[in-house]
C-alpha positions as CSV (number, residue, x, y, z in Angstrom):
1,X,-5.3,2.8,-5.5
2,X,-6.1,3.7,-1.9
3,X,-4.2,6.2,0.1
4,X,-5.0,7.6,3.8
5,X,-4.8,10.9,5.4
6,X,-4.5,10.5,9.0
7,X,-5.9,13.7,10.6
8,X,-5.9,14.7,14.2
9,X,-9.5,13.6,14.8
10,X,-10.3,11.3,11.9
11,X,-8.8,9.7,8.9
12,X,-9.8,10.0,5.3
13,X,-9.4,7.5,2.6
14,X,-8.4,8.6,-0.9
15,X,-9.5,6.2,-3.7
16,X,-7.8,7.1,-7.0
17,X,-8.9,5.5,-10.2
18,X,-12.2,3.9,-8.7
19,X,-15.5,4.7,-10.4
20,X,-18.5,6.5,-9.2
21,X,-20.6,3.5,-10.2
22,X,-18.9,1.4,-7.6
23,X,-19.1,3.9,-4.7
24,X,-21.6,1.9,-2.8
25,X,-18.9,-0.4,-1.8
26,X,-17.5,2.5,0.2
27,X,-20.7,3.5,2.0
28,X,-21.4,2.4,5.5
29,X,-24.9,4.0,5.8
30,X,-28.3,3.4,4.0
31,X,-29.4,7.0,4.6
32,X,-27.5,8.7,1.9
33,X,-28.1,12.4,0.8
34,X,-26.3,13.6,-2.3
35,X,-25.5,17.3,-3.0
36,X,-24.5,18.2,-6.5
37,X,-25.2,20.8,-9.1
38,X,-27.7,20.7,-12.1
39,X,-24.8,20.1,-14.8
40,X,-23.4,17.2,-12.9
41,X,-26.8,15.7,-12.3
42,X,-27.6,15.9,-15.9
43,X,-24.5,14.2,-17.1
44,X,-23.8,11.6,-14.4
45,X,-27.0,10.9,-12.3
46,X,-27.3,7.5,-13.8
47,X,-24.3,6.6,-11.8
48,X,-25.3,8.2,-8.4
49,X,-26.0,5.9,-5.4
50,X,-29.7,5.5,-4.6
51,X,-30.3,8.7,-2.5
52,X,-32.3,11.9,-2.1
53,X,-30.6,14.6,-4.1
54,X,-30.1,18.3,-3.2
55,X,-29.1,20.6,-6.1
56,X,-27.1,23.8,-5.7
57,X,-26.6,26.3,-8.6
58,X,-23.4,25.8,-10.6
59,X,-20.7,28.5,-10.4
60,X,-18.7,30.5,-7.8
61,X,-21.8,32.7,-7.2
62,X,-23.4,30.0,-5.2
63,X,-20.5,29.5,-2.9
64,X,-22.1,31.4,0.0
65,X,-24.0,31.3,3.2
66,X,-27.4,31.5,1.3
67,X,-26.6,28.3,-0.5
68,X,-25.6,26.6,2.8
69,X,-28.9,27.8,4.4
70,X,-30.8,26.3,1.5
71,X,-29.1,22.9,2.1
72,X,-29.9,23.1,5.7
73,X,-33.5,23.6,4.9
74,X,-33.6,20.7,2.5
75,X,-31.9,18.6,5.1
76,X,-34.7,19.5,7.6
77,X,-37.3,18.6,5.1
78,X,-35.6,15.2,4.4
79,X,-35.5,14.4,8.1
80,X,-31.7,14.2,8.0
81,X,-30.3,13.1,11.5
82,X,-27.0,12.1,13.0
83,X,-27.0,8.8,11.1
84,X,-27.4,10.5,7.7
85,X,-24.4,10.4,5.4
86,X,-23.9,13.3,2.9
87,X,-22.0,12.7,-0.4
88,X,-20.9,15.7,-2.5
89,X,-20.6,15.0,-6.2
90,X,-19.2,17.8,-8.2
91,X,-16.4,20.3,-8.7
92,X,-14.5,22.3,-6.1
93,X,-17.5,24.5,-5.3
94,X,-19.7,21.6,-4.6
95,X,-17.0,19.9,-2.4
96,X,-16.3,23.0,-0.4
97,X,-20.1,23.6,0.2
98,X,-20.8,20.1,0.9
99,X,-18.0,19.8,3.5
100,X,-19.0,23.0,5.2
101,X,-22.8,22.1,5.3
102,X,-22.1,18.6,6.6
103,X,-19.5,19.8,9.2
104,X,-22.0,22.2,10.6
105,X,-25.4,20.7,10.4
106,X,-26.3,19.1,13.8
107,X,-22.7,19.9,14.8
108,X,-21.4,17.6,12.2
109,X,-22.6,14.7,9.9
110,X,-20.2,12.2,8.2
111,X,-19.6,13.0,4.5
112,X,-17.7,11.9,1.5
113,X,-16.6,13.8,-1.7
114,X,-16.6,12.6,-5.4
115,X,-14.6,15.5,-7.1
116,X,-15.6,15.8,-10.8
117,X,-13.0,18.3,-12.1
118,X,-9.2,18.0,-12.2
119,X,-8.9,21.0,-9.8
120,X,-11.1,19.2,-7.3
121,X,-9.4,15.9,-7.7
122,X,-5.9,17.2,-7.0
123,X,-6.7,20.0,-4.4
124,X,-10.3,21.2,-3.3
125,X,-11.5,17.7,-2.3
126,X,-8.2,16.8,-0.6
127,X,-7.1,17.9,2.9
128,X,-10.3,18.7,4.7
129,X,-10.7,22.4,4.1
130,X,-14.4,23.3,3.7
131,X,-15.8,26.8,3.3
132,X,-17.7,29.5,1.5
133,X,-17.1,33.1,0.4
134,X,-18.5,36.1,2.1
135,X,-18.8,39.4,0.1
136,X,-16.6,38.0,-2.5
137,X,-13.8,37.3,0.0
138,X,-12.6,33.8,-0.8
139,X,-13.2,30.9,1.8
140,X,-13.4,33.5,4.7
141,X,-15.9,31.3,6.5
142,X,-15.2,27.6,6.9
143,X,-13.9,24.6,8.8
144,X,-11.2,22.0,8.5
145,X,-12.8,18.6,8.8
146,X,-11.9,15.5,7.0
147,X,-14.4,13.5,4.8
148,X,-14.7,9.8,5.4
149,X,-13.5,9.2,2.0
150,X,-12.7,10.9,-1.4
151,X,-13.3,9.0,-4.7
152,X,-11.2,10.2,-7.7
153,X,-12.9,8.9,-10.8
154,X,-10.8,10.0,-13.7
155,X,-13.6,9.1,-16.2
156,X,-15.2,12.6,-15.2
157,X,-12.4,14.3,-17.0
158,X,-13.7,13.0,-20.4
159,X,-16.5,15.6,-20.1
160,X,-14.7,18.3,-18.6
161,X,-14.5,21.6,-20.7
162,X,-11.0,22.5,-21.8
163,X,-11.0,25.6,-19.6
164,X,-11.8,23.7,-16.6
165,X,-9.0,21.2,-17.2
166,X,-6.5,24.0,-17.5
167,X,-7.8,25.3,-14.2
168,X,-6.9,21.9,-12.6
169,X,-3.4,22.1,-14.3
170,X,-2.7,25.4,-12.5
171,X,-2.9,23.5,-9.1
172,X,-0.7,20.6,-10.5
173,X,1.9,23.1,-11.6
174,X,1.7,24.8,-8.2
175,X,2.5,21.5,-6.4
176,X,5.4,20.8,-8.6
177,X,6.8,24.3,-8.2
178,X,6.8,24.1,-4.4
179,X,7.6,20.5,-3.7
180,X,8.7,18.3,-6.6
181,X,11.3,19.0,-9.3
182,X,10.6,15.7,-10.8
183,X,6.8,16.3,-11.3
184,X,7.8,19.7,-12.8
185,X,10.0,18.0,-15.4
186,X,7.4,15.4,-16.1
187,X,5.0,18.2,-17.0
188,X,7.5,19.9,-19.2
189,X,8.2,16.6,-21.0
190,X,4.7,15.2,-21.3
191,X,2.5,18.2,-22.3
192,X,0.9,16.5,-25.3
193,X,0.0,13.3,-23.5
194,X,-1.5,15.2,-20.5
195,X,-3.5,17.6,-22.6
196,X,-4.6,14.6,-24.8
197,X,-6.1,13.1,-21.6
198,X,-3.8,10.1,-21.9
199,X,-4.9,7.8,-19.0
200,X,-1.4,6.8,-17.8
201,X,-0.2,10.5,-17.8
202,X,-3.3,11.8,-16.0
203,X,-2.8,9.0,-13.4
204,X,0.7,10.0,-12.8
205,X,0.1,13.7,-12.3
206,X,-3.0,13.1,-10.2
207,X,-1.2,10.6,-8.0
208,X,1.9,12.8,-7.5
209,X,-0.1,15.9,-6.8
210,X,-2.2,14.1,-4.3
211,X,0.8,12.6,-2.6
212,X,2.3,16.1,-2.2
213,X,-0.9,17.4,-0.6
214,X,-1.3,14.4,1.7
215,X,2.3,14.6,2.9
216,X,2.0,18.3,3.8
217,X,-1.4,18.1,5.3
218,X,-0.5,15.1,7.4
219,X,2.2,17.1,9.0
220,X,0.2,20.3,9.4
221,X,-3.4,19.7,9.1
222,X,-4.6,23.0,10.7
223,X,-2.2,25.3,8.6
224,X,0.0,26.6,11.3
225,X,3.2,26.4,9.2
226,X,4.0,23.9,6.5
227,X,0.6,23.7,4.9
228,X,0.8,27.4,4.1
229,X,3.1,26.5,1.1
230,X,0.1,25.2,-0.7
231,X,-0.9,28.8,-1.0
232,X,1.8,29.6,-3.5
233,X,0.2,31.9,-6.0
234,X,-3.1,32.1,-4.0
235,X,-2.5,35.4,-2.1
236,X,-2.5,37.5,-5.3
237,X,-4.6,34.9,-7.1
238,X,-7.6,35.3,-4.7
239,X,-7.5,39.0,-5.0
240,X,-7.5,38.8,-8.8
241,X,-10.6,36.4,-8.7
242,X,-12.4,39.0,-6.7
243,X,-11.5,41.9,-9.0
244,X,-11.3,40.5,-12.5
245,X,-13.2,37.8,-14.6
246,X,-10.6,35.0,-14.1
247,X,-11.2,31.5,-13.2
248,X,-9.5,30.2,-10.0
249,X,-6.7,28.4,-12.0
250,X,-6.2,31.4,-14.3
251,X,-5.8,33.8,-11.3
252,X,-3.5,31.3,-9.5
253,X,-1.4,31.1,-12.6
254,X,-0.8,34.8,-12.6
255,X,-0.4,34.8,-8.8
256,X,2.4,32.2,-9.1
257,X,4.2,34.4,-11.7
258,X,4.0,37.4,-9.4
259,X,5.4,35.5,-6.5
260,X,8.1,34.1,-8.8
261,X,9.1,37.6,-9.8
262,X,9.2,38.6,-6.2
263,X,11.4,35.6,-5.4
264,X,13.8,36.7,-8.2
265,X,13.9,40.3,-6.8
266,X,14.7,39.0,-3.3
267,X,17.6,36.9,-4.7
268,X,15.9,33.6,-3.7
269,X,15.0,32.3,-7.3
270,X,17.1,32.3,-10.4
271,X,15.7,34.2,-13.3
272,X,16.0,31.0,-15.5
273,X,13.8,29.1,-13.1
274,X,11.3,31.9,-13.1
275,X,11.4,31.7,-17.0
276,X,10.8,28.0,-16.8
277,X,7.8,28.5,-14.7
278,X,6.4,31.1,-17.0
279,X,7.1,28.9,-20.1
280,X,5.2,25.8,-18.4
281,X,2.2,28.1,-17.4
282,X,1.9,29.2,-20.9
283,X,2.3,25.8,-22.4
284,X,-0.7,24.6,-20.6
285,X,-2.7,27.5,-21.9
286,X,-2.9,29.5,-18.7
287,X,-2.2,33.3,-18.4
288,X,0.9,34.6,-16.8
289,X,0.2,38.4,-16.4
290,X,-2.8,40.8,-16.0
291,X,-3.5,44.5,-15.9
292,X,-4.8,45.4,-12.3
293,X,-5.7,48.4,-10.3
294,X,-3.0,48.8,-7.5
295,X,-5.2,50.2,-4.8
296,X,-8.0,47.7,-5.3
297,X,-5.4,44.8,-5.3
298,X,-3.9,46.1,-1.9
299,X,-7.3,46.4,-0.4
300,X,-8.2,42.8,-1.3
301,X,-4.8,41.6,0.0
302,X,-5.5,43.5,3.3
303,X,-8.5,41.3,3.8
304,X,-6.7,38.1,3.0
305,X,-6.8,35.3,5.8
306,X,-3.1,35.3,5.8
307,X,-2.6,38.9,6.8
308,X,-1.1,39.5,10.2
309,X,-1.1,43.2,10.9
310,X,0.5,45.2,8.1
311,X,2.1,42.0,6.7
312,X,0.9,39.1,4.6
313,X,2.4,35.6,4.8
314,X,3.6,35.0,1.3
315,X,5.0,31.8,-0.3
316,X,8.0,32.4,-2.4
317,X,10.3,30.0,-4.3
318,X,14.0,29.0,-3.5
319,X,14.0,27.1,-6.7
320,X,12.0,24.7,-8.7
321,X,10.6,22.2,-6.1
322,X,11.5,24.4,-3.0
323,X,9.3,27.0,-1.3
324,X,9.6,29.3,1.8
325,X,7.0,31.3,3.7
326,X,7.9,34.9,4.1
327,X,6.0,37.8,5.8
328,X,6.0,40.7,3.4
329,X,4.7,44.2,4.3
330,X,1.7,45.5,2.3
331,X,3.9,48.4,1.2
332,X,6.3,46.1,-0.5
333,X,3.5,44.3,-2.3
334,X,2.2,47.7,-3.5
335,X,5.5,48.4,-5.1
336,X,5.4,45.0,-6.9
């Protein structure tokens, strides 16, 4: 199934259900350079296109400018030029790094992404956001630039560790909570099939989640308004990732519950809907609360990209499937 995201400067094709082995049909250049990590190369290199390969270290610790410089050096060694085509094969970190390096080397090379985790397939690889961390502050250096195409091969999910699958489910739950009551109800009713990696169920949730993101990004590619709703749970979540040993999905799940509680306190969300969200998060094996140091959290929130003066743009819920962007003073967040 092929979808299209029409960006301001270029369009991006999203191929859902295609296989990595058949990717060469999507390529329009013979000068291919693959960026991946050692884990993915070990498991799936037999299906890579014929190309030079640049490895990056697995894990969040490699998502920085040092890794990007390493890629630049390798591209120089390989004689990459404006005709070279970069393909990132990996999880969200590889996708983010690949997009950023390709978008900035020689003022921009064409690139494509092959996301290998659920989180990357429904979120990180879709929408053109590319970036790296600086001093542990998430994605604070980056670009918005669409890949030529994204290939979503669900076969990668068969080798995905359970914790990584749950990470991706956090983004699926987020999308349902802000935009789709029907997807939310599907997640409630089909937990066993989804966690059992039933192909039809996975296809449904990936397709619906990608549709939600494409609809929002097509209307607000550069995040001036509507796209900010995709940050539901991320403001507190990114701060938690910086301070505590949570994965992205785990931190976002806790962030969603904090935002839901704030929505209830402001009279925007009924307590029964907040309880439904908490139950869904727990049903998919994700955390819903954490012990945290208030001052450290406020310091991290103060460095968030969404801060404007002494306020932070925060996504709250009006109900299941409906979200609103609200500016909240840091003092109010501290009380929460």
